[in-house]
Backbone as numpy.savetxt, mean C-alpha at the origin, in Angstrom:
# Nx Ny Nz CAx CAy CAz Cx Cy Cz
3.02 -33.84 22.59 3.38 -32.44 22.80 4.21 -31.92 21.63
5.21 -32.72 21.20 6.05 -32.30 20.09 5.24 -32.15 18.81
4.28 -33.02 18.60 3.44 -32.96 17.41 2.61 -31.69 17.39
2.07 -31.31 18.53 1.26 -30.08 18.61 2.12 -28.85 18.32
3.31 -28.81 18.86 4.22 -27.69 18.62 4.63 -27.65 17.14
4.91 -28.81 16.57 5.28 -28.90 15.17 4.13 -28.41 14.28
2.92 -28.85 14.56 1.76 -28.43 13.77 1.53 -26.92 13.88
1.66 -26.39 15.08 1.52 -24.95 15.28 2.57 -24.18 14.49
3.80 -24.66 14.50 4.88 -24.03 13.76 4.61 -24.06 12.26
4.15 -25.19 11.75 3.82 -25.32 10.32 2.70 -24.36 9.94
1.69 -24.24 10.77 0.57 -23.33 10.50 1.05 -21.88 10.48
1.90 -21.51 11.43 2.40 -20.13 11.50 3.27 -19.80 10.29
4.16 -20.69 9.92 5.04 -20.46 8.76 4.20 -20.41 7.48
3.24 -21.29 7.36 2.36 -21.29 6.19 1.60 -19.98 6.09
1.12 -19.51 7.22 0.41 -18.23 7.25 1.29 -17.09 6.78
2.53 -17.08 7.22 3.46 -16.03 6.78 3.76 -16.13 5.29
3.94 -17.33 4.80 4.26 -17.51 3.39 3.09 -17.21 2.47
1.89 -17.41 2.96 0.71 -17.22 2.12 0.09 -15.83 2.22
0.55 -15.01 3.14 -0.01 -13.66 3.24 0.29 -12.88 1.98
-0.68 -12.17 1.53 -0.50 -11.37 0.33 -0.85 -12.10 -0.95
-1.22 -13.36 -0.88 -1.54 -14.11 -2.10 -2.78 -13.59 -2.80
-3.70 -13.03 -2.06 -4.95 -12.57 -2.66 -5.04 -11.05 -2.67
-3.91 -10.37 -2.70 -3.94 -8.91 -2.71 -4.19 -8.40 -4.12
-4.76 -7.20 -4.24 -5.02 -6.66 -5.57 -3.74 -6.16 -6.26
-2.67 -6.05 -5.51 -1.40 -5.58 -6.06 -0.35 -6.66 -5.87
0.62 -6.74 -6.76 1.68 -7.75 -6.58 2.51 -7.43 -5.34
2.81 -8.46 -4.57 3.61 -8.28 -3.36 4.76 -9.27 -3.37
5.96 -8.75 -3.16 7.13 -9.62 -3.06 7.34 -10.04 -1.62
7.84 -11.23 -1.42 8.04 -11.73 -0.07 9.20 -10.99 0.62
10.23 -10.64 -0.14 11.39 -9.97 0.42 11.33 -8.47 0.22
10.99 -8.04 -0.98 10.98 -6.60 -1.28 9.89 -6.30 -2.31
9.16 -5.24 -2.08 8.13 -4.79 -3.01 8.29 -3.30 -3.23
8.27 -2.87 -4.47 8.21 -1.44 -4.80 7.43 -1.34 -6.10
6.17 -0.94 -6.00 5.33 -0.87 -7.18 4.69 0.51 -7.32
4.35 0.84 -8.54 3.57 2.03 -8.86 2.46 1.56 -9.77
1.24 1.98 -9.48 0.13 1.55 -10.30 -0.97 2.60 -10.31
-1.78 2.60 -11.35 -2.90 3.54 -11.40 -4.04 3.03 -10.54
-4.85 3.96 -10.07 -6.03 3.58 -9.32 -7.20 3.38 -10.27
-7.16 4.00 -11.42 -8.20 3.79 -12.43 -9.19 4.92 -12.52
-8.83 6.11 -12.09 -9.72 7.25 -12.17 -9.16 8.23 -13.20
-9.91 8.53 -14.23 -9.51 9.53 -15.20 -8.37 9.08 -16.11
-7.79 10.07 -16.81 -6.69 9.82 -17.73 -5.55 10.78 -17.44
-4.31 10.30 -17.60 -3.18 11.21 -17.45 -3.29 12.33 -18.48
-2.93 13.51 -18.10 -2.99 14.66 -18.99 -2.53 15.89 -18.26
-3.07 17.01 -18.63 -2.65 18.26 -17.99 -3.32 18.41 -16.63
-2.55 18.92 -15.70 -3.04 19.16 -14.35 -2.22 20.30 -13.77
-2.75 20.97 -12.76 -2.03 22.09 -12.17 -1.59 21.83 -10.73
-2.12 20.78 -10.11 -1.80 20.51 -8.70 -1.58 19.01 -8.48
-0.77 18.72 -7.46 -0.51 17.33 -7.06 -0.67 17.25 -5.54
-1.40 16.26 -5.10 -1.56 16.02 -3.67 -1.08 14.63 -3.31
-0.39 14.51 -2.18 0.19 13.23 -1.75 -0.29 12.91 -0.34
-0.64 11.65 -0.12 -1.01 11.18 1.22 -0.32 9.85 1.47
0.20 9.64 2.69 0.97 8.44 2.99 0.51 7.76 4.27
0.71 6.45 4.30 0.52 5.64 5.51 1.72 4.72 5.61
2.10 4.37 6.83 3.25 3.49 7.04 2.84 2.30 7.91
3.59 1.23 7.76 3.35 0.02 8.53 4.69 -0.45 9.11
4.67 -0.91 10.34 5.87 -1.42 10.99 5.59 -2.85 11.44
6.41 -3.77 10.94 6.32 -5.19 11.27 4.97 -5.82 10.91
4.19 -5.15 10.10 2.88 -5.67 9.77 1.95 -5.71 10.97
2.39 -5.10 12.07 1.61 -5.11 13.30 0.95 -3.78 13.59
1.64 -2.70 13.25 1.15 -1.35 13.51 1.16 -0.58 12.20
0.04 0.02 11.87 -0.05 0.85 10.66 -0.68 2.18 11.04
-0.07 3.26 10.57 -0.60 4.59 10.86 -0.56 5.45 9.61
-1.34 6.49 9.61 -1.34 7.44 8.51 -2.67 7.43 7.78
-2.79 8.33 6.85 -4.00 8.47 6.06 -3.59 8.57 4.60
-3.69 7.47 3.87 -3.33 7.45 2.46 -4.58 7.50 1.58
-5.63 8.14 2.09 -6.88 8.20 1.34 -6.81 9.24 0.22
-7.69 9.08 -0.74 -7.79 10.04 -1.83 -8.17 11.41 -1.28
-9.08 11.43 -0.32 -9.51 12.70 0.29 -8.35 13.42 0.94
-7.50 12.70 1.66 -6.34 13.33 2.31 -5.38 13.88 1.27
-5.16 13.16 0.19 -4.27 13.64 -0.87 -4.87 14.88 -1.54
-6.18 14.88 -1.76 -6.83 16.06 -2.34 -6.67 17.26 -1.42
-6.89 17.07 -0.13 -6.74 18.17 0.84 -5.31 18.68 0.87
-4.34 17.76 0.86 -2.92 18.16 0.91 -2.50 18.94 -0.33
-3.11 18.65 -1.48 -2.77 19.36 -2.71 -3.74 20.46 -3.08
-4.72 20.69 -2.21 -5.78 21.69 -2.45 -6.44 21.45 -3.81
-6.79 20.21 -4.05 -7.39 19.80 -5.33 -8.91 19.68 -5.15
-9.64 20.26 -6.10 -11.10 20.16 -6.07 -11.64 19.32 -7.22
-10.84 19.16 -8.27 -11.26 18.35 -9.41 -10.15 17.37 -9.77
-10.42 16.09 -9.68 -9.42 15.05 -9.91 -9.28 14.76 -11.40
-8.02 14.69 -11.85 -7.73 14.25 -13.22 -7.42 12.75 -13.23
-6.49 12.34 -12.37 -6.20 10.92 -12.21 -5.45 10.67 -10.91
-5.35 9.39 -10.55 -4.76 9.01 -9.27 -3.78 7.86 -9.47
-2.64 7.94 -8.80 -1.65 6.87 -8.81 -1.48 6.35 -7.38
-0.96 5.13 -7.29 -0.72 4.48 -6.01 0.70 3.92 -6.02
1.42 4.10 -4.92 2.77 3.54 -4.79 2.84 2.75 -3.49
3.56 1.65 -3.54 3.72 0.80 -2.37 5.17 0.34 -2.29
5.72 0.41 -1.10 7.08 -0.09 -0.86 7.05 -0.86 0.44
7.62 -2.07 0.42 7.64 -2.91 1.61 8.93 -3.72 1.62
9.62 -3.70 2.75 10.88 -4.43 2.88 10.72 -5.49 3.96
10.73 -6.76 3.53 10.65 -7.92 4.42 9.44 -7.90 5.36
8.44 -7.13 5.03 7.28 -7.02 5.92 7.59 -6.25 7.18
8.78 -5.66 7.25 9.19 -4.91 8.44 8.73 -3.46 8.34
9.07 -2.82 7.25 8.69 -1.42 7.02 7.90 -1.34 5.73
6.75 -0.72 5.79 5.93 -0.53 4.60 5.53 0.92 4.46
5.51 1.40 3.24 5.08 2.77 2.97 4.09 2.74 1.81
2.93 3.33 2.01 1.86 3.29 1.03 1.45 4.72 0.71
1.49 5.08 -0.57 1.30 6.47 -0.99 0.21 6.57 -2.05
-0.68 7.54 -1.88 -1.69 7.87 -2.88 -1.35 9.24 -3.44
-1.28 9.35 -4.76 -0.93 10.60 -5.42 -2.11 11.01 -6.31
-2.65 12.19 -6.05 -3.79 12.71 -6.80 -3.33 13.87 -7.66
-3.67 13.84 -8.94 -3.36 14.92 -9.88 -4.66 15.59 -10.26
-4.67 16.91 -10.29 -5.90 17.61 -10.64 -5.76 19.11 -10.61
-6.89 19.75 -10.50 -6.95 21.23 -10.48 -7.66 21.70 -9.22
């Protein structure tokens, strides 16, 4: 019985420690705050900015719409110049994910 509980505990802790290892963005185990390009277009002149956000609580519940389409709608953008992405996460408890669209 003790061995089964120990093995289960090791598997759970390993799972927690290894989450995020294969993500496309760098993730810190304790704190993450990154800004990165999405790879569309080039920075330059633009007349409008649209922002869309999604949040996560405890890594269990995530809500919001951080899509490019939502950011375009929020900024009334019809032509995209470029897109940035921001991510903030504290201990996996609170996460905020933001898509920023620049355009006309």
